[in-house]
C-alpha positions in Angstrom: 84.4 93.2 101.0 82.9 96.3 99.4 79.8 93.5 98.0 79.9 92.5 101.3 79.4 95.4 102.6 76.2 95.8 99.8 74.5 93.0 100.2 74.5 93.8 104.0 73.2 97.3 103.2 70.2 95.3 101.2 69.6 92.9 103.6 68.8 95.7 105.9 66.5 97.9 103.2 64.6 94.7 102.8 64.0 94.6 106.4 62.9 98.5 106.8 60.8 97.5 103.8 58.9 95.8 106.2 59.3 98.4 109.0 57.5 100.8 106.4 54.3 98.7 107.0 54.7 100.3 111.0 52.4 103.1 111.6 53.4 105.8 110.3 55.0 107.8 113.9 57.6 104.3 113.5 58.6 105.7 110.2 58.7 109.4 111.1 61.6 107.7 114.2 63.4 105.8 111.5 63.3 108.1 108.3 66.9 109.0 109.0 67.8 106.3 109.3 66.0 105.3 106.4 68.2 108.1 104.8 71.7 107.1 106.4 70.7 103.6 104.8 70.3 105.1 101.6 73.0 107.1 101.2 75.9 104.1 102.5 74.2 102.2 99.9 74.6 105.1 97.3 78.4 105.8 98.0 79.3 101.3 98.0 77.7 100.8 94.6 79.7 104.0 93.4 83.0 102.5 94.9 82.5 99.3 93.3 81.5 100.8 90.5 84.7 103.4 90.2 86.9 99.5 91.1 85.7 97.6 88.1 84.7 100.2 85.8 88.0 102.9 86.1 91.1 100.3 87.6 89.9 96.7 87.1 88.5 96.3 83.6 91.9 98.7 81.8 94.1 96.7 84.1 92.9 93.7 83.3 92.9 94.5 79.6 97.3 95.9 80.1 98.0 92.0 82.3 95.9 90.4 78.6 98.3 92.4 76.3 101.5 91.2 78.7 100.5 87.5 78.7 100.4 87.0 75.2 104.0 87.1 74.9 104.5 84.8 78.3 105.8 81.4 77.9 106.9 80.6 81.1 105.6 80.6 85.1 107.5 82.8 86.6 106.9 84.9 84.1 103.2 84.9 84.2 103.8 85.5 88.2 105.2 88.8 87.3 102.7 89.7 85.1 99.9 88.7 87.9 101.5 90.9 90.1 101.9 93.9 87.9 97.7 93.5 87.6 97.8 94.0 90.9 99.9 96.4 92.1 98.2 98.4 89.3 95.1 97.8 90.6 96.3 98.4 94.9 97.5 101.9 93.2 95.0 103.0 91.5 92.0 102.4 94.2 
């Protein structure tokens, strides 16, 4: 969901780039909108970074270690469920 929001904010940034070509009066009125979009995009980018680097990657490495000893489907599903639970707990 966060990546979807990030893409939507990038689309609005592209739209704002076309609006910037309009008169300075329009730009002045939209300055607050530009700033809000920028702050929201910054927040979403940092959230995605945190989830990937601080949560998912370390848990992925732990799951890979657990998978080395897996010899049947049930153990595989348990390892995957533990991975998902750990990710959700840290997010």
